[in-house]
mmCIF file of the N, C-alpha and C atoms, coordinates in Angstrom:
data_MODEL
# 
_entry.id   MODEL 
# 
loop_
_atom_site.group_PDB 
_atom_site.id 
_atom_site.type_symbol 
_atom_site.label_atom_id 
_atom_site.label_alt_id 
_atom_site.label_comp_id 
_atom_site.label_asym_id 
_atom_site.label_entity_id 
_atom_site.label_seq_id 
_atom_site.pdbx_PDB_ins_code 
_atom_site.Cartn_x 
_atom_site.Cartn_y 
_atom_site.Cartn_z 
_atom_site.occupancy 
_atom_site.B_iso_or_equiv 
_atom_site.pdbx_formal_charge 
_atom_site.auth_seq_id 
_atom_site.auth_comp_id 
_atom_site.auth_asym_id 
_atom_site.auth_atom_id 
_atom_site.pdbx_PDB_model_num 
ATOM 1   N N  . MET A 1 1  ? -38.966 27.079 8.812   1.00 0.00 ? 1  MET A N  1 
ATOM 2   C CA . MET A 1 1  ? -39.345 28.573 8.696   1.00 0.00 ? 1  MET A CA 1 
ATOM 3   C C  . MET A 1 1  ? -38.076 29.345 8.710   1.00 0.00 ? 1  MET A C  1 
ATOM 4   N N  . PRO A 1 2  ? -37.895 30.205 7.707   1.00 0.00 ? 2  PRO A N  1 
ATOM 5   C CA . PRO A 1 2  ? -36.719 31.054 7.562   1.00 0.00 ? 2  PRO A CA 1 
ATOM 6   C C  . PRO A 1 2  ? -36.679 32.181 8.689   1.00 0.00 ? 2  PRO A C  1 
ATOM 7   N N  . TYR A 1 3  ? -35.458 32.466 9.063   1.00 0.00 ? 3  TYR A N  1 
ATOM 8   C CA . TYR A 1 3  ? -35.264 33.459 10.075  1.00 0.00 ? 3  TYR A CA 1 
ATOM 9   C C  . TYR A 1 3  ? -33.998 34.344 9.714   1.00 0.00 ? 3  TYR A C  1 
ATOM 10  N N  . GLN A 1 4  ? -33.963 35.521 10.195  1.00 0.00 ? 4  GLN A N  1 
ATOM 11  C CA . GLN A 1 4  ? -32.874 36.426 9.894   1.00 0.00 ? 4  GLN A CA 1 
ATOM 12  C C  . GLN A 1 4  ? -31.747 36.353 10.945  1.00 0.00 ? 4  GLN A C  1 
ATOM 13  N N  . ILE A 1 5  ? -30.527 36.506 10.456  1.00 0.00 ? 5  ILE A N  1 
ATOM 14  C CA . ILE A 1 5  ? -29.409 36.639 11.376  1.00 0.00 ? 5  ILE A CA 1 
ATOM 15  C C  . ILE A 1 5  ? -28.485 37.697 10.765  1.00 0.00 ? 5  ILE A C  1 
ATOM 16  N N  . HIS A 1 6  ? -27.543 38.233 11.606  1.00 0.00 ? 6  HIS A N  1 
ATOM 17  C CA . HIS A 1 6  ? -26.637 39.241 11.199  1.00 0.00 ? 6  HIS A CA 1 
ATOM 18  C C  . HIS A 1 6  ? -25.427 38.532 10.517  1.00 0.00 ? 6  HIS A C  1 
ATOM 19  N N  . ALA A 1 7  ? -24.747 39.193 9.639   1.00 0.00 ? 7  ALA A N  1 
ATOM 20  C CA . ALA A 1 7  ? -23.624 38.660 8.850   1.00 0.00 ? 7  ALA A CA 1 
ATOM 21  C C  . ALA A 1 7  ? -22.506 38.256 9.839   1.00 0.00 ? 7  ALA A C  1 
ATOM 22  N N  . HIS A 1 8  ? -22.297 38.983 10.913  1.00 0.00 ? 8  HIS A N  1 
ATOM 23  C CA . HIS A 1 8  ? -21.291 38.620 11.816  1.00 0.00 ? 8  HIS A CA 1 
ATOM 24  C C  . HIS A 1 8  ? -21.522 37.325 12.622  1.00 0.00 ? 8  HIS A C  1 
ATOM 25  N N  . GLN A 1 9  ? -22.770 36.843 12.564  1.00 0.00 ? 9  GLN A N  1 
ATOM 26  C CA . GLN A 1 9  ? -23.177 35.625 13.264  1.00 0.00 ? 9  GLN A CA 1 
ATOM 27  C C  . GLN A 1 9  ? -22.858 34.384 12.477  1.00 0.00 ? 9  GLN A C  1 
ATOM 28  N N  . VAL A 1 10 ? -22.574 34.587 11.174  1.00 0.00 ? 10 VAL A N  1 
ATOM 29  C CA . VAL A 1 10 ? -22.368 33.414 10.256  1.00 0.00 ? 10 VAL A CA 1 
ATOM 30  C C  . VAL A 1 10 ? -20.947 32.890 10.514  1.00 0.00 ? 10 VAL A C  1 
ATOM 31  N N  . MET A 1 11 ? -20.860 31.599 10.878  1.00 0.00 ? 11 MET A N  1 
ATOM 32  C CA . MET A 1 11 ? -19.558 30.963 11.139  1.00 0.00 ? 11 MET A CA 1 
ATOM 33  C C  . MET A 1 11 ? -19.146 30.147 10.027  1.00 0.00 ? 11 MET A C  1 
ATOM 34  N N  . GLU A 1 12 ? -19.974 29.553 9.200   1.00 0.00 ? 12 GLU A N  1 
ATOM 35  C CA . GLU A 1 12 ? -19.696 28.688 8.103   1.00 0.00 ? 12 GLU A CA 1 
ATOM 36  C C  . GLU A 1 12 ? -20.815 28.860 7.053   1.00 0.00 ? 12 GLU A C  1 
ATOM 37  N N  . LEU A 1 13 ? -20.479 28.682 5.804   1.00 0.00 ? 13 LEU A N  1 
ATOM 38  C CA . LEU A 1 13 ? -21.446 28.741 4.694   1.00 0.00 ? 13 LEU A CA 1 
ATOM 39  C C  . LEU A 1 13 ? -21.123 27.578 3.846   1.00 0.00 ? 13 LEU A C  1 
ATOM 40  N N  . TRP A 1 14 ? -22.035 26.636 3.611   1.00 0.00 ? 14 TRP A N  1 
ATOM 41  C CA . TRP A 1 14 ? -21.842 25.405 2.850   1.00 0.00 ? 14 TRP A CA 1 
ATOM 42  C C  . TRP A 1 14 ? -22.685 25.437 1.666   1.00 0.00 ? 14 TRP A C  1 
ATOM 43  N N  . GLU A 1 15 ? -22.130 24.842 0.517   1.00 0.00 ? 15 GLU A N  1 
ATOM 44  C CA . GLU A 1 15 ? -22.889 24.717 -0.705  1.00 0.00 ? 15 GLU A CA 1 
ATOM 45  C C  . GLU A 1 15 ? -22.911 23.205 -1.029  1.00 0.00 ? 15 GLU A C  1 
ATOM 46  N N  . VAL A 1 16 ? -24.003 22.662 -1.274  1.00 0.00 ? 16 VAL A N  1 
ATOM 47  C CA . VAL A 1 16 ? -24.082 21.179 -1.610  1.00 0.00 ? 16 VAL A CA 1 
ATOM 48  C C  . VAL A 1 16 ? -24.124 21.097 -3.131  1.00 0.00 ? 16 VAL A C  1 
ATOM 49  N N  . ASN A 1 17 ? -23.180 20.298 -3.707  1.00 0.00 ? 17 ASN A N  1 
ATOM 50  C CA . ASN A 1 17 ? -23.223 20.166 -5.159  1.00 0.00 ? 17 ASN A CA 1 
ATOM 51  C C  . ASN A 1 17 ? -23.350 18.746 -5.580  1.00 0.00 ? 17 ASN A C  1 
ATOM 52  N N  . SER A 1 18 ? -23.464 17.778 -4.600  1.00 0.00 ? 18 SER A N  1 
ATOM 53  C CA . SER A 1 18 ? -23.654 16.401 -4.967  1.00 0.00 ? 18 SER A CA 1 
ATOM 54  C C  . SER A 1 18 ? -24.342 15.655 -3.837  1.00 0.00 ? 18 SER A C  1 
ATOM 55  N N  . LYS A 1 19 ? -24.777 14.449 -4.116  1.00 0.00 ? 19 LYS A N  1 
ATOM 56  C CA . LYS A 1 19 ? -25.411 13.674 -3.089  1.00 0.00 ? 19 LYS A CA 1 
ATOM 57  C C  . LYS A 1 19 ? -25.008 12.305 -3.192  1.00 0.00 ? 19 LYS A C  1 
ATOM 58  N N  . LEU A 1 20 ? -24.698 11.604 -2.095  1.00 0.00 ? 20 LEU A N  1 
ATOM 59  C CA . LEU A 1 20 ? -24.465 10.167 -2.016  1.00 0.00 ? 20 LEU A CA 1 
ATOM 60  C C  . LEU A 1 20 ? -25.733 9.451  -1.568  1.00 0.00 ? 20 LEU A C  1 
ATOM 61  N N  . SER A 1 21 ? -26.095 8.447  -2.256  1.00 0.00 ? 21 SER A N  1 
ATOM 62  C CA . SER A 1 21 ? -27.274 7.680  -1.898  1.00 0.00 ? 21 SER A CA 1 
ATOM 63  C C  . SER A 1 21 ? -26.831 6.176  -1.682  1.00 0.00 ? 21 SER A C  1 
ATOM 64  N N  . PHE A 1 22 ? -27.201 5.613  -0.617  1.00 0.00 ? 22 PHE A N  1 
ATOM 65  C CA . PHE A 1 22 ? -26.868 4.234  -0.341  1.00 0.00 ? 22 PHE A CA 1 
ATOM 66  C C  . PHE A 1 22 ? -28.003 3.269  -0.630  1.00 0.00 ? 22 PHE A C  1 
ATOM 67  N N  . ASN A 1 23 ? -29.082 3.788  -1.190  1.00 0.00 ? 23 ASN A N  1 
ATOM 68  C CA . ASN A 1 23 ? -30.197 2.943  -1.587  1.00 0.00 ? 23 ASN A CA 1 
ATOM 69  C C  . ASN A 1 23 ? -30.102 2.539  -3.069  1.00 0.00 ? 23 ASN A C  1 
ATOM 70  N N  . ILE A 1 24 ? -29.092 1.759  -3.311  1.00 0.00 ? 24 ILE A N  1 
ATOM 71  C CA . ILE A 1 24 ? -28.782 1.371  -4.724  1.00 0.00 ? 24 ILE A CA 1 
ATOM 72  C C  . ILE A 1 24 ? -29.738 0.339  -5.222  1.00 0.00 ? 24 ILE A C  1 
ATOM 73  N N  . ASP A 1 25 ? -30.465 0.560  -6.262  1.00 0.00 ? 25 ASP A N  1 
ATOM 74  C CA . ASP A 1 25 ? -31.442 -0.404 -6.761  1.00 0.00 ? 25 ASP A CA 1 
ATOM 75  C C  . ASP A 1 25 ? -30.763 -1.599 -7.453  1.00 0.00 ? 25 ASP A C  1 
ATOM 76  N N  . SER A 1 26 ? -31.537 -2.680 -7.603  1.00 0.00 ? 26 SER A N  1 
ATOM 77  C CA . SER A 1 26 ? -30.953 -3.920 -8.108  1.00 0.00 ? 26 SER A CA 1 
ATOM 78  C C  . SER A 1 26 ? -30.564 -3.797 -9.640  1.00 0.00 ? 26 SER A C  1 
ATOM 79  N N  . HIS A 1 27 ? -31.014 -2.721 -10.344 1.00 0.00 ? 27 HIS A N  1 
ATOM 80  C CA . HIS A 1 27 ? -30.670 -2.584 -11.720 1.00 0.00 ? 27 HIS A CA 1 
ATOM 81  C C  . HIS A 1 27 ? -29.361 -1.829 -12.027 1.00 0.00 ? 27 HIS A C  1 
ATOM 82  N N  . THR A 1 28 ? -28.669 -1.381 -10.954 1.00 0.00 ? 28 THR A N  1 
ATOM 83  C CA . THR A 1 28 ? -27.451 -0.692 -11.095 1.00 0.00 ? 28 THR A CA 1 
ATOM 84  C C  . THR A 1 28 ? -26.377 -1.600 -11.588 1.00 0.00 ? 28 THR A C  1 
ATOM 85  N N  . ASP A 1 29 ? -25.658 -1.243 -12.661 1.00 0.00 ? 29 ASP A N  1 
ATOM 86  C CA . ASP A 1 29 ? -24.691 -2.129 -13.204 1.00 0.00 ? 29 ASP A CA 1 
ATOM 87  C C  . ASP A 1 29 ? -23.419 -2.194 -12.370 1.00 0.00 ? 29 ASP A C  1 
ATOM 88  N N  . ASN A 1 30 ? -22.655 -3.327 -12.535 1.00 0.00 ? 30 ASN A N  1 
ATOM 89  C CA . ASN A 1 30 ? -21.472 -3.604 -11.786 1.00 0.00 ? 30 ASN A CA 1 
ATOM 90  C C  . ASN A 1 30 ? -20.400 -2.500 -11.964 1.00 0.00 ? 30 ASN A C  1 
ATOM 91  N N  . ALA A 1 31 ? -20.280 -1.928 -13.153 1.00 0.00 ? 31 ALA A N  1 
ATOM 92  C CA . ALA A 1 31 ? -19.329 -0.897 -13.409 1.00 0.00 ? 31 ALA A CA 1 
ATOM 93  C C  . ALA A 1 31 ? -19.546 0.345  -12.529 1.00 0.00 ? 31 ALA A C  1 
ATOM 94  N N  . SER A 1 32 ? -20.842 0.736  -12.416 1.00 0.00 ? 32 SER A N  1 
ATOM 95  C CA . SER A 1 32 ? -21.135 1.888  -11.574 1.00 0.00 ? 32 SER A CA 1 
ATOM 96  C C  . SER A 1 32 ? -20.863 1.605  -10.144 1.00 0.00 ? 32 SER A C  1 
ATOM 97  N N  . LEU A 1 33 ? -21.118 0.367  -9.713  1.00 0.00 ? 33 LEU A N  1 
ATOM 98  C CA . LEU A 1 33 ? -20.895 -0.003 -8.264  1.00 0.00 ? 33 LEU A CA 1 
ATOM 99  C C  . LEU A 1 33 ? -19.364 0.013  -8.035  1.00 0.00 ? 33 LEU A C  1 
ATOM 100 N N  . LYS A 1 34 ? -18.635 -0.527 -8.964  1.00 0.00 ? 34 LYS A N  1 
ATOM 101 C CA . LYS A 1 34 ? -17.185 -0.538 -8.886  1.00 0.00 ? 34 LYS A CA 1 
ATOM 102 C C  . LYS A 1 34 ? -16.589 0.847  -8.798  1.00 0.00 ? 34 LYS A C  1 
ATOM 103 N N  . GLN A 1 35 ? -17.141 1.760  -9.625  1.00 0.00 ? 35 GLN A N  1 
ATOM 104 C CA . GLN A 1 35 ? -16.663 3.164  -9.643  1.00 0.00 ? 35 GLN A CA 1 
ATOM 105 C C  . GLN A 1 35 ? -17.002 3.802  -8.275  1.00 0.00 ? 35 GLN A C  1 
ATOM 106 N N  . LEU A 1 36 ? -18.134 3.550  -7.744  1.00 0.00 ? 36 LEU A N  1 
ATOM 107 C CA . LEU A 1 36 ? -18.541 4.111  -6.453  1.00 0.00 ? 36 LEU A CA 1 
ATOM 108 C C  . LEU A 1 36 ? -17.663 3.546  -5.323  1.00 0.00 ? 36 LEU A C  1 
ATOM 109 N N  . GLN A 1 37 ? -17.341 2.276  -5.367  1.00 0.00 ? 37 GLN A N  1 
ATOM 110 C CA . GLN A 1 37 ? -16.473 1.700  -4.387  1.00 0.00 ? 37 GLN A CA 1 
ATOM 111 C C  . GLN A 1 37 ? -15.043 2.331  -4.454  1.00 0.00 ? 37 GLN A C  1 
ATOM 112 N N  . GLU A 1 38 ? -14.554 2.531  -5.614  1.00 0.00 ? 38 GLU A N  1 
ATOM 113 C CA . GLU A 1 38 ? -13.208 3.116  -5.718  1.00 0.00 ? 38 GLU A CA 1 
ATOM 114 C C  . GLU A 1 38 ? -13.269 4.608  -5.271  1.00 0.00 ? 38 GLU A C  1 
ATOM 115 N N  . ALA A 1 39 ? -14.314 5.314  -5.538  1.00 0.00 ? 39 ALA A N  1 
ATOM 116 C CA . ALA A 1 39 ? -14.422 6.747  -5.151  1.00 0.00 ? 39 ALA A CA 1 
ATOM 117 C C  . ALA A 1 39 ? -14.492 6.743  -3.554  1.00 0.00 ? 39 ALA A C  1 
ATOM 118 N N  . MET A 1 40 ? -15.187 5.776  -2.945  1.00 0.00 ? 40 MET A N  1 
ATOM 119 C CA . MET A 1 40 ? -15.325 5.804  -1.479  1.00 0.00 ? 40 MET A CA 1 
ATOM 120 C C  . MET A 1 40 ? -13.912 5.456  -0.883  1.00 0.00 ? 40 MET A C  1 
ATOM 121 N N  . LYS A 1 41 ? -13.242 4.513  -1.478  1.00 0.00 ? 41 LYS A N  1 
ATOM 122 C CA . LYS A 1 41 ? -11.808 4.183  -0.994  1.00 0.00 ? 41 LYS A CA 1 
ATOM 123 C C  . LYS A 1 41 ? -10.911 5.412  -1.028  1.00 0.00 ? 41 LYS A C  1 
ATOM 124 N N  . THR A 1 42 ? -11.045 6.127  -2.163  1.00 0.00 ? 42 THR A N  1 
ATOM 125 C CA . THR A 1 42 ? -10.216 7.289  -2.294  1.00 0.00 ? 42 THR A CA 1 
ATOM 126 C C  . THR A 1 42 ? -10.545 8.374  -1.184  1.00 0.00 ? 42 THR A C  1 
ATOM 127 N N  . LEU A 1 43 ? -11.833 8.593  -1.050  1.00 0.00 ? 43 LEU A N  1 
ATOM 128 C CA . LEU A 1 43 ? -12.293 9.533  0.013   1.00 0.00 ? 43 LEU A CA 1 
ATOM 129 C C  . LEU A 1 43 ? -11.803 9.118  1.438   1.00 0.00 ? 43 LEU A C  1 
ATOM 130 N N  . THR A 1 44 ? -11.959 7.817  1.704   1.00 0.00 ? 44 THR A N  1 
ATOM 131 C CA . THR A 1 44 ? -11.563 7.289  3.033   1.00 0.00 ? 44 THR A CA 1 
ATOM 132 C C  . THR A 1 44 ? -10.093 7.512  3.217   1.00 0.00 ? 44 THR A C  1 
ATOM 133 N N  . SER A 1 45 ? -9.286  7.236  2.174   1.00 0.00 ? 45 SER A N  1 
ATOM 134 C CA . SER A 1 45 ? -7.838  7.446  2.253   1.00 0.00 ? 45 SER A CA 1 
ATOM 135 C C  . SER A 1 45 ? -7.462  8.919  2.494   1.00 0.00 ? 45 SER A C  1 
ATOM 136 N N  . GLU A 1 46 ? -8.147  9.839  1.770   1.00 0.00 ? 46 GLU A N  1 
ATOM 137 C CA . GLU A 1 46 ? -7.903  11.277 1.997   1.00 0.00 ? 46 GLU A CA 1 
ATOM 138 C C  . GLU A 1 46 ? -8.299  11.667 3.356   1.00 0.00 ? 46 GLU A C  1 
ATOM 139 N N  . VAL A 1 47 ? -9.390  11.253 3.898   1.00 0.00 ? 47 VAL A N  1 
ATOM 140 C CA . VAL A 1 47 ? -9.820  11.661 5.249   1.00 0.00 ? 47 VAL A CA 1 
ATOM 141 C C  . VAL A 1 47 ? -8.807  11.153 6.277   1.00 0.00 ? 47 VAL A C  1 
ATOM 142 N N  . ARG A 1 48 ? -8.399  9.889  6.085   1.00 0.00 ? 48 ARG A N  1 
ATOM 143 C CA . ARG A 1 48 ? -7.364  9.328  7.029   1.00 0.00 ? 48 ARG A CA 1 
ATOM 144 C C  . ARG A 1 48 ? -6.112  10.144 6.967   1.00 0.00 ? 48 ARG A C  1 
ATOM 145 N N  . SER A 1 49 ? -5.667  10.580 5.811   1.00 0.00 ? 49 SER A N  1 
ATOM 146 C CA . SER A 1 49 ? -4.436  11.356 5.765   1.00 0.00 ? 49 SER A CA 1 
ATOM 147 C C  . SER A 1 49 ? -4.636  12.726 6.334   1.00 0.00 ? 49 SER A C  1 
ATOM 148 N N  . LEU A 1 50 ? -5.754  13.295 6.290   1.00 0.00 ? 50 LEU A N  1 
ATOM 149 C CA . LEU A 1 50 ? -6.047  14.618 6.954   1.00 0.00 ? 50 LEU A CA 1 
ATOM 150 C C  . LEU A 1 50 ? -5.998  14.475 8.470   1.00 0.00 ? 50 LEU A C  1 
ATOM 151 N N  . LYS A 1 51 ? -6.408  13.309 8.985   1.00 0.00 ? 51 LYS A N  1 
ATOM 152 C CA . LYS A 1 51 ? -6.485  13.097 10.454  1.00 0.00 ? 51 LYS A CA 1 
ATOM 153 C C  . LYS A 1 51 ? -5.081  13.046 11.033  1.00 0.00 ? 51 LYS A C  1 
ATOM 154 N N  . ASN A 1 52 ? -4.041  12.527 10.244  1.00 0.00 ? 52 ASN A N  1 
ATOM 155 C CA . ASN A 1 52 ? -2.662  12.302 10.703  1.00 0.00 ? 52 ASN A CA 1 
ATOM 156 C C  . ASN A 1 52 ? -1.845  13.558 10.675  1.00 0.00 ? 52 ASN A C  1 
# 
């Protein structure tokens, strides 16, 4: 159910522009899986570097 708040109460505003799904069906080709694995490795590396 929507509700109203005042603008000064907003702390963050997020926009979703993509979705990760881990329910990969058996028809997904190996190239797509490899690309997904590489993207996840890159993201993991970036997050680790931000933590340090």
